[in-house]
Structures are given as structure tokens and as C-alpha cells.
A tleap script that builds the chain and sets N, CA, C and O, in Angstrom:
source leaprc.protein.ff14SB
mol = sequence {
  NMET THR LYS SER SER ASN PHE PHE GLY GLN
  PRO ILE TYR GLY GLN LEU ILE LYS SER LEU
  ASP ARG ALA LYS ILE VAL GLU PHE SER ARG
  LYS HIE GLY GLY GLU ARG TYR VAL LYS SER
  PHE ASP GLY TYR THR HIE LEU LEU THR MET
  LEU TYR ALA VAL ILE GLN ARG PHE ASP SER
  LEU ARG GLU ILE GLU THR SER MET THR ALA
  GLU VAL ARG LYS LEU HIE HIE ILE GLY ILE
  ASP THR VAL PRO ARG ARG SER THR LEU SER
  ASP ALA ASN ALA ARG ARG CSER
}
set mol.1.N position { 0.844 -1.175 0.000 }
set mol.1.CA position { 0.000 0.000 0.000 }
set mol.1.C position { 0.891 1.241 0.000 }
set mol.1.O position { 1.813 1.346 0.809 }
set mol.2.N position { 0.623 2.163 -0.889 }
set mol.2.CA position { 1.426 3.376 -0.991 }
set mol.2.C position { 0.842 4.479 -0.136 }
set mol.2.O position { -0.351 4.493 0.165 }
set mol.3.N position { 1.694 5.392 0.243 }
set mol.3.CA position { 1.244 6.542 1.031 }
set mol.3.C position { 0.588 7.562 0.126 }
set mol.3.O position { 1.010 7.768 -1.011 }
set mol.4.N position { -0.446 8.195 0.644 }
set mol.4.CA position { -1.137 9.228 -0.114 }
set mol.4.C position { -0.370 10.539 -0.011 }
set mol.4.O position { 0.224 10.835 1.026 }
set mol.5.N position { -0.380 11.313 -1.069 }
set mol.5.CA position { 0.299 12.603 -1.055 }
set mol.5.C position { -0.673 13.742 -0.758 }
set mol.5.O position { -0.298 14.912 -0.836 }
set mol.6.N position { -1.907 13.412 -0.420 }
set mol.6.CA position { -2.889 14.430 -0.074 }
set mol.6.C position { -2.599 15.004 1.297 }
set mol.6.O position { -1.716 14.520 2.005 }
set mol.7.N position { -3.337 16.033 1.674 }
set mol.7.CA position { -3.098 16.714 2.938 }
set mol.7.C position { -3.860 16.076 4.096 }
set mol.7.O position { -4.022 16.713 5.137 }
set mol.8.N position { -4.316 14.880 3.955 }
set mol.8.CA position { -5.123 14.237 4.986 }
set mol.8.C position { -4.352 14.113 6.297 }
set mol.8.O position { -3.228 13.613 6.313 }
set mol.9.N position { -4.945 14.560 7.379 }
set mol.9.CA position { -4.347 14.439 8.698 }
set mol.9.C position { -3.445 15.583 9.098 }
set mol.9.O position { -2.932 15.589 10.217 }
set mol.10.N position { -3.233 16.553 8.221 }
set mol.10.CA position { -2.385 17.692 8.565 }
set mol.10.C position { -3.250 18.864 9.000 }
set mol.10.O position { -4.348 19.054 8.477 }
set mol.11.N position { -2.761 19.655 9.957 }
set mol.11.CA position { -3.512 20.846 10.364 }
set mol.11.C position { -3.666 21.832 9.209 }
set mol.11.O position { -2.867 21.840 8.272 }
set mol.12.N position { -4.691 22.651 9.288 }
set mol.12.CA position { -4.974 23.634 8.238 }
set mol.12.C position { -3.792 24.582 8.063 }
set mol.12.O position { -3.429 24.925 6.938 }
set mol.13.N position { -3.194 25.005 9.169 }
set mol.13.CA position { -2.064 25.940 9.089 }
set mol.13.C position { -0.914 25.336 8.291 }
set mol.13.O position { -0.297 26.026 7.480 }
set mol.14.N position { -0.623 24.067 8.509 }
set mol.14.CA position { 0.441 23.396 7.766 }
set mol.14.C position { 0.131 23.286 6.290 }
set mol.14.O position { 1.026 23.410 5.454 }
set mol.15.N position { -1.134 23.052 5.960 }
set mol.15.CA position { -1.537 22.976 4.564 }
set mol.15.C position { -1.367 24.322 3.865 }
set mol.15.O position { -0.918 24.378 2.721 }
set mol.16.N position { -1.729 25.420 4.561 }
set mol.16.CA position { -1.569 26.755 3.991 }
set mol.16.C position { -0.099 27.088 3.744 }
set mol.16.O position { 0.254 27.625 2.694 }
set mol.17.N position { 0.737 26.773 4.696 }
set mol.17.CA position { 2.162 27.098 4.587 }
set mol.17.C position { 2.808 26.347 3.422 }
set mol.17.O position { 3.649 26.903 2.716 }
set mol.18.N position { 2.420 25.097 3.222 }
set mol.18.CA position { 3.004 24.317 2.131 }
set mol.18.C position { 2.670 24.898 0.764 }
set mol.18.O position { 3.422 24.713 -0.193 }
set mol.19.N position { 1.548 25.598 0.674 }
set mol.19.CA position { 1.153 26.146 -0.620 }
set mol.19.C position { 1.762 27.519 -0.907 }
set mol.19.O position { 1.571 28.056 -1.999 }
set mol.20.N position { 2.492 28.095 0.049 }
set mol.20.CA position { 3.079 29.425 -0.124 }
set mol.20.C position { 4.516 29.330 -0.649 }
set mol.20.O position { 5.255 28.409 -0.300 }
set mol.21.N position { 4.893 30.281 -1.480 }
set mol.21.CA position { 6.259 30.362 -1.990 }
set mol.21.C position { 6.922 31.604 -1.386 }
set mol.21.O position { 6.557 32.734 -1.709 }
set mol.22.N position { 7.891 31.377 -0.513 }
set mol.22.CA position { 8.538 32.471 0.215 }
set mol.22.C position { 9.167 33.504 -0.719 }
set mol.22.O position { 9.016 34.707 -0.507 }
set mol.23.N position { 9.865 33.042 -1.743 }
set mol.23.CA position { 10.563 33.960 -2.640 }
set mol.23.C position { 9.597 34.889 -3.369 }
set mol.23.O position { 9.867 36.081 -3.513 }
set mol.24.N position { 8.487 34.351 -3.823 }
set mol.24.CA position { 7.513 35.173 -4.535 }
set mol.24.C position { 6.841 36.182 -3.611 }
set mol.24.O position { 6.572 37.314 -4.014 }
set mol.25.N position { 6.572 35.779 -2.384 }
set mol.25.CA position { 5.918 36.685 -1.435 }
set mol.25.C position { 6.847 37.837 -1.073 }
set mol.25.O position { 6.414 38.989 -1.025 }
set mol.26.N position { 8.116 37.542 -0.821 }
set mol.26.CA position { 9.081 38.598 -0.486 }
set mol.26.C position { 9.315 39.500 -1.699 }
set mol.26.O position { 9.438 40.716 -1.551 }
set mol.27.N position { 9.376 38.920 -2.883 }
set mol.27.CA position { 9.544 39.718 -4.102 }
set mol.27.C position { 8.355 40.670 -4.296 }
set mol.27.O position { 8.541 41.843 -4.618 }
set mol.28.N position { 7.158 40.166 -4.101 }
set mol.28.CA position { 5.955 40.985 -4.233 }
set mol.28.C position { 5.948 42.108 -3.197 }
set mol.28.O position { 5.564 43.239 -3.496 }
set mol.29.N position { 6.377 41.781 -1.972 }
set mol.29.CA position { 6.444 42.783 -0.908 }
set mol.29.C position { 7.482 43.861 -1.230 }
set mol.29.O position { 7.237 45.045 -0.997 }
set mol.30.N position { 8.635 43.458 -1.764 }
set mol.30.CA position { 9.664 44.418 -2.167 }
set mol.30.C position { 9.173 45.336 -3.269 }
set mol.30.O position { 9.422 46.541 -3.257 }
set mol.31.N position { 8.472 44.745 -4.216 }
set mol.31.CA position { 7.960 45.498 -5.362 }
set mol.31.C position { 7.015 46.613 -4.921 }
set mol.31.O position { 6.972 47.674 -5.542 }
set mol.32.N position { 6.271 46.377 -3.868 }
set mol.32.CA position { 5.296 47.356 -3.391 }
set mol.32.C position { 5.774 48.144 -2.171 }
set mol.32.O position { 4.974 48.835 -1.540 }
set mol.33.N position { 7.050 48.055 -1.831 }
set mol.33.CA position { 7.636 48.872 -0.774 }
set mol.33.C position { 7.451 48.345 0.631 }
set mol.33.O position { 7.677 49.081 1.591 }
set mol.34.N position { 7.048 47.099 0.784 }
set mol.34.CA position { 6.828 46.538 2.119 }
set mol.34.C position { 8.089 46.106 2.831 }
set mol.34.O position { 8.066 45.868 4.038 }
set mol.35.N position { 9.187 46.000 2.110 }
set mol.35.CA position { 10.447 45.554 2.711 }
set mol.35.C position { 11.379 46.715 3.045 }
set mol.35.O position { 12.520 46.495 3.449 }
set mol.36.N position { 10.914 47.925 2.882 }
set mol.36.CA position { 11.730 49.095 3.182 }
set mol.36.C position { 11.905 49.229 4.691 }
set mol.36.O position { 10.931 49.133 5.437 }
set mol.37.N position { 13.121 49.448 5.139 }
set mol.37.CA position { 13.481 49.615 6.544 }
set mol.37.C position { 13.240 48.346 7.366 }
set mol.37.O position { 12.981 48.431 8.566 }
set mol.38.N position { 13.322 47.184 6.741 }
set mol.38.CA position { 13.079 45.926 7.430 }
set mol.38.C position { 14.406 45.209 7.631 }
set mol.38.O position { 15.198 45.082 6.698 }
set mol.39.N position { 14.648 44.736 8.865 }
set mol.39.CA position { 15.873 43.997 9.147 }
set mol.39.C position { 15.618 42.485 9.156 }
set mol.39.O position { 16.293 41.744 8.441 }
set mol.40.N position { 14.659 42.024 9.950 }
set mol.40.CA position { 14.468 40.580 10.047 }
set mol.40.C position { 13.020 40.130 9.878 }
set mol.40.O position { 12.786 38.961 9.571 }
set mol.41.N position { 12.060 40.994 10.062 }
set mol.41.CA position { 10.648 40.623 9.993 }
set mol.41.C position { 10.129 40.908 8.586 }
set mol.41.O position { 9.464 41.914 8.342 }
set mol.42.N position { 10.453 39.988 7.659 }
set mol.42.CA position { 10.092 40.206 6.255 }
set mol.42.C position { 8.608 39.926 6.009 }
set mol.42.O position { 7.873 39.544 6.920 }
set mol.43.N position { 8.194 40.120 4.782 }
set mol.43.CA position { 6.789 39.969 4.420 }
set mol.43.C position { 6.272 38.557 4.604 }
set mol.43.O position { 5.115 38.367 4.980 }
set mol.44.N position { 7.107 37.562 4.346 }
set mol.44.CA position { 6.699 36.170 4.508 }
set mol.44.C position { 6.438 35.840 5.977 }
set mol.44.O position { 5.426 35.221 6.308 }
set mol.45.N position { 7.342 36.250 6.847 }
set mol.45.CA position { 7.165 36.004 8.274 }
set mol.45.C position { 5.938 36.748 8.794 }
set mol.45.O position { 5.205 36.231 9.638 }
set mol.46.N position { 5.717 37.945 8.296 }
set mol.46.CA position { 4.534 38.722 8.672 }
set mol.46.C position { 3.267 37.985 8.237 }
set mol.46.O position { 2.301 37.898 8.994 }
set mol.47.N position { 3.280 37.459 7.016 }
set mol.47.CA position { 2.134 36.714 6.519 }
set mol.47.C position { 1.874 35.472 7.370 }
set mol.47.O position { 0.725 35.197 7.717 }
set mol.48.N position { 2.918 34.719 7.709 }
set mol.48.CA position { 2.754 33.536 8.551 }
set mol.48.C position { 2.168 33.900 9.913 }
set mol.48.O position { 1.304 33.196 10.436 }
set mol.49.N position { 2.641 34.995 10.473 }
set mol.49.CA position { 2.149 35.438 11.775 }
set mol.49.C position { 0.683 35.834 11.705 }
set mol.49.O position { -0.097 35.477 12.588 }
set mol.50.N position { 0.302 36.562 10.677 }
set mol.50.CA position { -1.090 37.000 10.547 }
set mol.50.C position { -2.025 35.831 10.220 }
set mol.50.O position { -3.164 35.809 10.688 }
set mol.51.N position { -1.561 34.858 9.424 }
set mol.51.CA position { -2.370 33.667 9.176 }
set mol.51.C position { -2.604 32.895 10.469 }
set mol.51.O position { -3.710 32.418 10.725 }
set mol.52.N position { -1.569 32.776 11.272 }
set mol.52.CA position { -1.681 32.106 12.568 }
set mol.52.C position { -2.701 32.827 13.455 }
set mol.52.O position { -3.513 32.185 14.123 }
set mol.53.N position { -2.655 34.149 13.458 }
set mol.53.CA position { -3.575 34.930 14.287 }
set mol.53.C position { -5.017 34.776 13.813 }
set mol.53.O position { -5.932 34.692 14.633 }
set mol.54.N position { -5.225 34.739 12.512 }
set mol.54.CA position { -6.586 34.586 11.977 }
set mol.54.C position { -7.137 33.202 12.290 }
set mol.54.O position { -8.287 33.067 12.708 }
set mol.55.N position { -6.320 32.177 12.088 }
set mol.55.CA position { -6.787 30.813 12.343 }
set mol.55.C position { -7.092 30.616 13.827 }
set mol.55.O position { -8.057 29.936 14.177 }
set mol.56.N position { -6.278 31.206 14.698 }
set mol.56.CA position { -6.497 31.082 16.135 }
set mol.56.C position { -7.554 32.050 16.663 }
set mol.56.O position { -7.938 31.978 17.830 }
set mol.57.N position { -8.020 32.950 15.807 }
set mol.57.CA position { -9.046 33.947 16.148 }
set mol.57.C position { -8.609 34.877 17.276 }
set mol.57.O position { -9.353 35.133 18.222 }
set mol.58.N position { -7.385 35.372 17.147 }
set mol.58.CA position { -6.874 36.328 18.124 }
set mol.58.C position { -7.369 37.722 17.799 }
set mol.58.O position { -7.567 38.068 16.634 }
set mol.59.N position { -7.570 38.530 18.853 }
set mol.59.CA position { -8.073 39.887 18.684 }
set mol.59.C position { -7.022 40.958 18.954 }
set mol.59.O position { -7.217 42.116 18.583 }
set mol.60.N position { -5.922 40.595 19.588 }
set mol.60.CA position { -4.944 41.618 19.955 }
set mol.60.C position { -3.531 41.139 19.680 }
set mol.60.O position { -3.267 39.942 19.563 }
set mol.61.N position { -2.637 42.100 19.581 }
set mol.61.CA position { -1.223 41.789 19.371 }
set mol.61.C position { -0.642 41.071 20.584 }
set mol.61.O position { 0.258 40.243 20.446 }
set mol.62.N position { -1.148 41.380 21.755 }
set mol.62.CA position { -0.690 40.719 22.985 }
set mol.62.C position { -0.991 39.220 22.935 }
set mol.62.O position { -0.155 38.407 23.330 }
set mol.63.N position { -2.174 38.854 22.453 }
set mol.63.CA position { -2.528 37.444 22.335 }
set mol.63.C position { -1.627 36.725 21.343 }
set mol.63.O position { -1.213 35.590 21.579 }
set mol.64.N position { -1.329 37.385 20.238 }
set mol.64.CA position { -0.459 36.790 19.221 }
set mol.64.C position { 0.927 36.533 19.801 }
set mol.64.O position { 1.476 35.440 19.661 }
set mol.65.N position { 1.484 37.545 20.449 }
set mol.65.CA position { 2.832 37.409 21.010 }
set mol.65.C position { 2.874 36.340 22.092 }
set mol.65.O position { 3.803 35.533 22.120 }
set mol.66.N position { 1.889 36.317 22.981 }
set mol.66.CA position { 1.871 35.352 24.077 }
set mol.66.C position { 1.752 33.922 23.562 }
set mol.66.O position { 2.446 33.022 24.033 }
set mol.67.N position { 0.870 33.725 22.594 }
set mol.67.CA position { 0.673 32.387 22.045 }
set mol.67.C position { 1.911 31.907 21.294 }
set mol.67.O position { 2.298 30.745 21.412 }
set mol.68.N position { 2.531 32.794 20.526 }
set mol.68.CA position { 3.722 32.399 19.784 }
set mol.68.C position { 4.902 32.154 20.719 }
set mol.68.O position { 5.754 31.313 20.430 }
set mol.69.N position { 4.960 32.867 21.821 }
set mol.69.CA position { 6.014 32.625 22.806 }
set mol.69.C position { 5.844 31.243 23.430 }
set mol.69.O position { 6.826 30.548 23.693 }
set mol.70.N position { 4.599 30.849 23.664 }
set mol.70.CA position { 4.341 29.521 24.226 }
set mol.70.C position { 4.693 28.409 23.239 }
set mol.70.O position { 5.052 27.306 23.652 }
set mol.71.N position { 4.595 28.688 21.955 }
set mol.71.CA position { 4.874 27.704 20.905 }
set mol.71.C position { 6.232 27.924 20.250 }
set mol.71.O position { 6.426 27.535 19.098 }
set mol.72.N position { 7.164 28.530 20.952 }
set mol.72.CA position { 8.430 28.966 20.365 }
set mol.72.C position { 9.225 27.817 19.742 }
set mol.72.O position { 9.917 28.034 18.747 }
set mol.73.N position { 9.149 26.616 20.288 }
set mol.73.CA position { 9.920 25.497 19.727 }
set mol.73.C position { 9.370 25.032 18.382 }
set mol.73.O position { 10.111 24.476 17.572 }
set mol.74.N position { 8.087 25.251 18.136 }
set mol.74.CA position { 7.477 24.823 16.882 }
set mol.74.C position { 7.652 25.854 15.770 }
set mol.74.O position { 7.487 25.526 14.595 }
set mol.75.N position { 7.980 27.079 16.120 }
set mol.75.CA position { 8.076 28.146 15.136 }
set mol.75.C position { 9.250 27.957 14.180 }
set mol.75.O position { 9.164 28.327 13.009 }
set mol.76.N position { 10.326 27.393 14.665 }
set mol.76.CA position { 11.507 27.209 13.825 }
set mol.76.C position { 11.203 26.289 12.643 }
set mol.76.O position { 11.773 26.458 11.565 }
set mol.77.N position { 10.322 25.330 12.836 }
set mol.77.CA position { 9.997 24.378 11.775 }
set mol.77.C position { 9.203 25.012 10.640 }
set mol.77.O position { 9.215 24.502 9.520 }
set mol.78.N position { 8.517 26.110 10.911 }
set mol.78.CA position { 7.735 26.763 9.859 }
set mol.78.C position { 8.462 27.962 9.263 }
set mol.78.O position { 7.949 28.600 8.344 }
set mol.79.N position { 9.651 28.276 9.773 }
set mol.79.CA position { 10.450 29.333 9.169 }
set mol.79.C position { 10.497 30.637 9.954 }
set mol.79.O position { 11.008 31.637 9.451 }
set mol.80.N position { 9.979 30.644 11.167 }
set mol.80.CA position { 10.039 31.841 12.008 }
set mol.80.C position { 11.124 31.611 13.059 }
set mol.80.O position { 11.004 30.720 13.899 }
set mol.81.N position { 12.182 32.419 13.007 }
set mol.81.CA position { 13.317 32.211 13.906 }
set mol.81.C position { 13.103 32.817 15.285 }
set mol.81.O position { 13.510 32.228 16.287 }
set mol.82.N position { 12.477 33.971 15.351 }
set mol.82.CA position { 12.232 34.628 16.632 }
set mol.82.C position { 10.767 35.046 16.727 }
set mol.82.O position { 10.102 35.264 15.714 }
set mol.83.N position { 10.284 35.152 17.945 }
set mol.83.CA position { 8.906 35.593 18.172 }
set mol.83.C position { 8.841 37.103 17.960 }
set mol.83.O position { 9.579 37.849 18.603 }
set mol.84.N position { 7.965 37.560 17.064 }
set mol.84.CA position { 7.857 39.008 16.857 }
set mol.84.C position { 7.206 39.683 18.056 }
set mol.84.O position { 6.212 39.191 18.590 }
set mol.85.N position { 7.758 40.786 18.469 }
set mol.85.CA position { 7.212 41.548 19.596 }
set mol.85.C position { 6.017 42.375 19.134 }
set mol.85.O position { 5.788 42.564 17.940 }
set mol.86.N position { 5.274 42.857 20.106 }
set mol.86.CA position { 4.068 43.648 19.786 }
set mol.86.C position { 4.410 44.884 18.968 }
set mol.86.O position { 3.701 45.210 18.016 }
set mol.87.N position { 5.477 45.568 19.321 }
set mol.87.CA position { 5.836 46.785 18.592 }
set mol.87.C position { 6.222 46.467 17.152 }
set mol.87.O position { 5.897 47.228 16.240 }
set mol.88.N position { 6.912 45.348 16.943 }
set mol.88.CA position { 7.282 44.938 15.586 }
set mol.88.C position { 6.044 44.611 14.768 }
set mol.88.O position { 5.943 45.007 13.607 }
set mol.89.N position { 5.102 43.890 15.365 }
set mol.89.CA position { 3.853 43.572 14.671 }
set mol.89.C position { 3.063 44.833 14.354 }
set mol.89.O position { 2.498 44.965 13.268 }
set mol.90.N position { 3.026 45.752 15.304 }
set mol.90.CA position { 2.297 46.997 15.096 }
set mol.90.C position { 2.903 47.807 13.955 }
set mol.90.O position { 2.183 48.311 13.093 }
set mol.91.N position { 4.221 47.930 13.953 }
set mol.91.CA position { 4.906 48.669 12.884 }
set mol.91.C position { 4.688 48.002 11.525 }
set mol.91.O position { 4.442 48.681 10.528 }
set mol.92.N position { 4.781 46.673 11.490 }
set mol.92.CA position { 4.607 45.951 10.236 }
set mol.92.C position { 3.169 46.089 9.720 }
set mol.92.O position { 2.957 46.244 8.518 }
set mol.93.N position { 2.199 46.034 10.608 }
set mol.93.CA position { 0.803 46.188 10.196 }
set mol.93.C position { 0.547 47.600 9.666 }
set mol.93.O position { -0.250 47.777 8.745 }
set mol.94.N position { 1.201 48.585 10.228 }
set mol.94.CA position { 1.024 49.966 9.768 }
set mol.94.C position { 1.731 50.189 8.428 }
set mol.94.O position { 1.240 50.939 7.584 }
set mol.95.N position { 2.880 49.540 8.233 }
set mol.95.CA position { 3.689 49.745 7.039 }
set mol.95.C position { 3.169 48.977 5.833 }
set mol.95.O position { 3.204 49.483 4.711 }
set mol.96.N position { 2.688 47.764 6.057 }
set mol.96.CA position { 2.245 46.913 4.940 }
set mol.96.C position { 0.722 46.899 4.860 }
set mol.96.O position { 0.036 46.676 5.858 }
set mol.97.N position { 0.214 47.137 3.670 }
set mol.97.CA position { -1.250 47.111 3.511 }
set mol.97.C position { -1.748 45.699 3.307 }
set mol.97.O position { -2.950 45.484 3.156 }
savepdb mol mol.pdb
quit
């Protein structure tokens, strides 16, 4: 019996991440000025963070930061090296449409 290549049994967040192309997202963000004055919190990481917040139904930046801090060991596997702070999230949300 062969293994299925479908997304059966994987969380929704994992399925979304697999369908994203980091290079294209960062290129698109650069093209529209979203990467200006950015050191480490690029457009792809911002997108992953906001998708996580939407799926978890968070209402505040504090909830996002607290939850991601609790899951810090799992973040490295999806491509997020450090937990974004509230001020970083706030600045990124204001800068990127």
C-alpha cells in the first residue's frame, strides 16, 4: 500500500504554509515597498504570523505574542526564527497594507 500525497491528517495551518512560496511573497512585498526599513521581519514572516492569528481567532497583538512565545519550539519548523514583539507587529501592520 502506498502513502497518499494528499493533505489528509495535517492541520490547516500546515496545509496553507506548504502552498506558499517564500521567494515570490518577499519579491511581491519588495515590489510594493513593504520591505523598506526591514531587518528581520520580512513579508513572509509577517504573513505567517497574521495567518496564525486569523486561524487562532486572536483579537490583539498581545494574544499573538503570548501564544507564539508559548509555541516557540514549533516556530523554527515553519520558518520563524524569533517571536515578533508587539511593537514589531504593530509597525509591520502599519507599514504593509
